[in-house]
SEKEMAR-575193 format. One line per 3 residues: their letters; for each residue z, x, y of C-alpha. Coordinates in steps of 0.25 Angstrom, whole numbers. Layout:
SEKEMAR-575193
A = Z/X/Y ~ ...
//
This chain:
SEKEMAR-575193
MNM = -27/64/94 ~ -16/68/84 ~ -23/70/71
RRI = -16/67/59 ~ -14/78/50 ~ -9/78/33
QQI = 3/73/31 ~ 4/70/15 ~ -5/72/4
VPA = -4/63/-9 ~ -14/66/-20 ~ -15/54/-27
LEV = -8/51/-41 ~ -14/44/-52 ~ -7/31/-55
TEG = -10/21/-66 ~ -10/6/-59 ~ -15/-8/-65
AGV = -20/-8/-78 ~ -20/7/-81 ~ -30/10/-67
TVH = -27/25/-63 ~ -27/24/-49 ~ -23/37/-38
RSI = -11/35/-29 ~ -7/41/-16 ~ 1/33/-9
GTP = 12/27/-19 ~ 14/39/-25 ~ 28/47/-25
ALR = 21/58/-13 ~ 17/44/-4 ~ 25/31/-8
NLD = 19/24/3 ~ 13/27/18 ~ 16/16/25
PFL = 9/5/27 ~ 2/10/13 ~ 9/9/-1
MLD = 1/13/-10 ~ -15/21/-11 ~ -23/20/-25
HFG = -36/25/-27 ~ -43/19/-39 ~ -55/26/-46
SDN = -61/28/-59 ~ -75/28/-66 ~ -70/26/-78
PDE = -67/10/-81 ~ -56/15/-91 ~ -48/18/-80
YIA = -50/6/-71 ~ -55/-6/-79 ~ -39/-12/-81
GFP = -39/-13/-67 ~ -26/-20/-61 ~ -22/-32/-68
EHP = -13/-42/-61 ~ -3/-37/-52 ~ 7/-42/-41
HRG = 8/-36/-25 ~ 19/-41/-15 ~ 21/-35/-3
FIT = 8/-25/4 ~ -6/-26/4 ~ -14/-18/-7
FTY = -30/-12/-1 ~ -41/-10/-10 ~ -53/-2/-8
MLD = -64/-2/-21 ~ -74/9/-17 ~ -79/9/-30
GHM = -79/-3/-41 ~ -76/-19/-42 ~ -61/-24/-44
EHR = -57/-40/-44 ~ -44/-44/-38 ~ -39/-56/-41
DSM = -25/-62/-39 ~ -16/-72/-45 ~ -20/-82/-33
GNC = -35/-84/-34 ~ -39/-74/-27 ~ -51/-64/-31
GDL = -59/-52/-27 ~ -69/-43/-29 ~ -68/-29/-24
QAG = -80/-20/-26 ~ -85/-6/-21 ~ -81/-4/-8
GVQ = -73/-19/-5 ~ -57/-19/0 ~ -46/-28/-3
WMK = -33/-30/4 ~ -24/-39/-2 ~ -12/-42/6
AAS = -1/-44/-6 ~ 9/-48/1 ~ 19/-60/-4
GVI = 10/-57/-16 ~ -3/-54/-24 ~ -5/-56/-39
HSE = -18/-50/-42 ~ -28/-40/-52 ~ -37/-29/-47
MPQ = -48/-28/-60 ~ -61/-19/-60 ~ -73/-27/-62
QTN = -82/-15/-67 ~ -83/-8/-80 ~ -88/6/-76
GLM = -92/14/-63 ~ -82/19/-52 ~ -71/10/-48
RGF = -63/16/-35 ~ -54/12/-25 ~ -40/12/-16
QLW = -30/2/-16 ~ -20/4/-4 ~ -7/-4/-5
INL = -2/-8/12 ~ 11/-11/15 ~ 14/-25/21
PAS = 25/-26/30 ~ 38/-35/28 ~ 33/-48/37
EKL = 19/-48/27 ~ 25/-44/15 ~ 27/-58/10
SDP = 15/-64/16 ~ 3/-71/11 ~ -6/-61/4
AYQ = -20/-61/8 ~ -32/-53/5 ~ -43/-44/13
EFS = -55/-41/4 ~ -69/-35/7 ~ -82/-29/1
ADA = -87/-16/3 ~ -99/-22/13 ~ -89/-27/23
IPE = -82/-15/24 ~ -88/-7/38 ~ -92/6/35
VAL = -92/16/46 ~ -104/30/48 ~ -98/42/51
EHG = -104/55/55 ~ -101/59/44 ~ -99/49/33
RMR = -93/35/32 ~ -81/25/32 ~ -76/13/28
VLA = -66/6/36 ~ -59/-3/26 ~ -48/-6/38
GQF = -44/-4/51 ~ -53/1/63 ~ -64/13/64
GAA = -72/12/76 ~ -80/-2/77 ~ -76/-4/60
RGV = -66/-13/57 ~ -62/-13/41 ~ -61/-25/34
IED = -45/-25/30 ~ -36/-29/41 ~ -23/-23/37
PAT = -13/-30/50 ~ -1/-26/45 ~ -3/-10/43
DVL = -16/-9/52 ~ -22/-2/40 ~ -33/7/41
YLD = -42/9/28 ~ -54/19/31 ~ -64/24/18
VTL = -71/37/24 ~ -81/46/17 ~ -85/59/24
DAH = -96/69/22 ~ -94/83/20 ~ -85/90/31
ARF = -87/76/38 ~ -74/73/48 ~ -69/60/51
DLA = -61/58/62 ~ -51/44/62 ~ -42/40/74
LSE = -29/34/67 ~ -17/26/73 ~ -5/35/74
THN = 3/23/69 ~ -2/23/54 ~ 0/31/42
AFV = -14/36/36 ~ -19/42/24 ~ -31/49/18
YVF = -38/45/5 ~ -48/55/0 ~ -56/50/-12
EGA = -69/57/-12 ~ -73/73/-6 ~ -62/79/0
ARL = -57/80/15 ~ -48/87/24 ~ -38/82/35
AGQ = -32/91/45 ~ -35/104/38 ~ -30/98/24
DLK = -39/93/12 ~ -39/79/7 ~ -41/80/-8
THT = -47/68/-15 ~ -37/59/-21 ~ -26/62/-10
LTV = -19/54/-1 ~ -17/61/14 ~ -6/56/23
LGR = -10/56/37 ~ 2/62/46 ~ 4/55/61
GDA = -8/56/71 ~ -19/46/78 ~ -32/54/70
VEI = -36/60/57 ~ -49/70/54 ~ -54/72/40
VAG = -64/82/38 ~ -72/77/22 ~ -73/90/12
EAG = -87/97/7 ~ -90/83/-1 ~ -87/75/9
ARF = -74/64/8 ~ -71/50/6 ~ -56/45/9
ILV = -48/34/14 ~ -41/35/28 ~ -31/23/28
AGR = -21/21/38 ~ -10/10/42 ~ 1/6/52
PIG = 15/8/44 ~ 24/-4/43 ~ 37/3/42
EPV = 43/-5/32 ~ 51/-2/19 ~ 43/-2/8
VQY = 48/-6/-7 ~ 38/-5/-17 ~ 41/-8/-31
GPF = 26/-9/-38 ~ 17/-20/-33 ~ 28/-24/-23
VMN = 31/-20/-11 ~ 41/-25/-1 ~ 51/-20/10
TRE = 65/-23/0 ~ 70/-21/-13 ~ 73/-36/-13
EIE = 57/-40/-9 ~ 53/-31/-20 ~ 62/-39/-32
QAF = 58/-51/-25 ~ 43/-49/-27 ~ 45/-45/-43
ADY = 53/-60/-43 ~ 41/-66/-38 ~ 32/-60/-45
RDG = 41/-62/-59 ~ 44/-77/-54 ~ 27/-79/-51
KLV = 32/-81/-37 ~ 23/-67/-29 ~ 11/-75/-25
RTR = 14/-85/-14 ~ 3/-87/-7 ~ -14/-86/-12
AAM = -19/-73/-4 ~ -30/-76/7 ~ -43/-69/6
TGH = -53/-62/18 ~ -63/-53/18 ~ -77/-54/12
//
């Protein structure tokens, strides 16, 4: 096996989003504009309601997918097409904005911990103006695998006999939430063609002899396998991989297209009330 080493370490930056919510952003920063097919990774988490209660009021998207994973808390999702989702702790939502979605994501709690991730995944040019769609699943639908010294939730992709609930056909995304006991080792075979990263959000770990610190994203180099060892207090991290699209990325705020002209058209459509074209289909449970 050709073990993957560390290509880049990206400390997350604090960024204000929505109506004043602070998030830790790693992909989508000056240090890492994107990691094809991934456009942005935000990690949000606070037990102070003043820092999250304002949520993410109505805003538009076109040309990509949002993949939201709630670790703790309760968030309601609504869009202008009449769809409504209830994303609770442990649940996932895959939203293909594609041709256009206007939606809001609002906390449904006034105290306690709210924590999770939102990952933006690019769409190929042939899919950017396709019909929007949702996949949404509660915590009990997500497969959990017992490891020798830990456990793992398979959100998307395949691990042994466990198949994740989210399907992302354009990029074949693998999305794992891994918890390891102190000093435990985690080995995983990865497709050599896929870009991959690790984000530690509890404890600490080591990869290829280097420390992976909390709130730091690690881009993995080329190879077909990865080995991660937990630190003294154990570790919890997400490991995500996806097949690159290999097309130009032109991004302006909530719109991600292939050309500047397509971005200008998205803004014109939003201004003229033509961004949302088709009601999104919903799958999941």
